[in-house]
N, C-alpha and C positions, 0 to 999 in steps of 0.2 A: 549554347545548346539550343537548337531550334525546337519549338513547341510542335508536337505531333498533332496533325489534323484529326479531329474527332469524326471518323467515318465509320460506317458499318463494318468494313473490313478490319480496321484497327481495333474496334471493340471486340469483334469475334476472336481475333488473334490474342488480345490481352486476356480475355476470359478463358481461352483455351490454355494458355501458359499457366494461368493461375490455377485452373482445374487440374492440370497435370501435376503441378507442384503440390497441391493439397492431397491429391491421390497418392503421390509418392510418399508424402509424410505419413499419411494414414496407413499405407502398406508397411512402412518401416516400423511404426509403433505396433501394429498388429503382430508382425513377426517377432518383435522384441518381447512382447507380453504373452504370446500364445503359450509358450512352454511353462512359464511361472504360474499362469492361471490354471492350466491343466494339472500341474503338480499340486497346487493348493486344493483343487477339487478332489484329487485322489487322496491327499492327506486328510481332508475332512471326512471322506468316506471311510478311510482306514480307522480314524478316531471313532467314528460311529460304530464300526464293527467291533472295536475293542469294548465299547460301552454295552453292547447288546448280547454278547456271548461270553461264556465262562473263559477263564484263562486258557490260552492256547500257545503252542510253540511252533506252528507251521506258519506259512505266509498265505493267508486266505486269498490275497490278490492274485497270486500265481496259480491257485487252484480253482479260480472262479470259472463257473460254467453258466450257461443260460438254459432256462426251461420255458417252454411255451405256456402262456396263460390259458389258451383256448379261446382268446378274444382277439386273435390276430397280432399279438405282440409277445414279447418274452421278458422275463425278469432275471436279473443277475443273482446267482446263488454263490455265497462265499462259505465253503465248509471250514469250520474251525476244528483243529485236531490237537490233541495233547498226546504226545508219544505215539502218533499215527492212529489214534482212536478218535472217532468223531465225538466232540463234546457239544456241538451245536452248529446251527446254520444261520447265517445272516442273509436276509433276503432284501434286496433293494427294490422297493415297491413304490407305486405312485397311484394317484387317481386324479382325474380332471373334474371331479364333482365338488371341489371346494367352492366356497362362496366367492372367492376371488380367483378361482382357477386351479392350477396344479398344486397338489400337495405331494411331496416326495419324502419318503422315510425309509429307514432300515429297521427291520424287525428281526429280532433274534429268537430262534426256536431251539428247544431241546430236540434230540432225535425222535422223541415220541410226539412232537408237535406242540408241546407246552410253550407258551410265550415266556421268554426270559426277560427281555426288556425291549423298548422301542426308542429310537432316536430320530427326530425330525430333521431332515436335511434341508428342505426348502419348503416354504409356505409364504403366501402373500395375503393371509387372512387379515381381517380388521384388527388393528392393535387394540388391546384391552378386551377384546371379545374372542373371536376365533383364533387369534394368535396365542391364546392361553393353552392351546394344544401342546405346546412345548413344555409346559409346567408339570412338575411331578404330580400335583394334585389331580390332574386329568389322566396323563399317560400311564402313571403307575398302577391304575386300577386294572390294567391288562396283564401285569406281571403275574407269573405263576398260574395263569389261566390257560386251559386247553380249549381252543375254539370248537372242538368236537362237542364239548359240554357247555361252553360259555358262549352265548349268542352275541356275536359281534354286531349288534344293532343297538341304537339308543332305546331307552325304556319307552319313549314315546311311540316307537315302532314295534314294541313287543319284545325288545331285546334285554340285555343285562347291563348295558353301559349307561352310566350317569353322564348325560350330555353337559357341555359347558353352558352355563346360563346365558341366554340370549344368543347362542351360537350353535343352534341345532344342525344347521347345514354343514358347518365346519366339523362338528362331532361326527356326523354321518360320513363325511369324506374321510376322516381319520380311520373310522371303522372299516370303510370300504377298502382303503389301501392295505390295512392289516389283513382283512379277509382275502384279498387278492394274493397276498404273500403266502398265507396259510394254504389256500386252495392250490396254488401253483406248486408249492413244495410237496403237498400230499399227492398230487396227480403225477408229478414228475419222477424221473428215475434219479434217486439220490446217489451221489458219488462219495 
């Protein structure tokens, strides 16, 4: 077998074939993993809904609707029903005000607006500090509180929330996401 001469043309052809091969492999892997990743994300959201609302016998995912926040975006609302009677709403909310960016959560509300429970879906806060927002010692202080009477701000800002030690920005972000969920649910037309 003769050795191929190292010319510009041969190098471009070699890199082109290698690039096409790598792109084809990446495309194949993407197509193979797209559906399982989407299914895992939906299951995570459904598990969060089950954690934040009372027992229900409908499928909130099928009855999901969107409400505008008034800030140019919308939040997903999942009505939970027991024998066709609303027992709560799960609101998929987020904020970009976290110390490390986006904080996404699902907040459960009774029909009167009282918080049932909150489940954090995604956060990239500092481990050992802001990441403590997922711990019951922080997030459970919101349970059974109605934001109409309970100020969703940290005490440092004149509110009612005990902030996470050394993670005030993360605590503020958590409060902001819950407040967005509550405001959107109260302004919107509930189904």
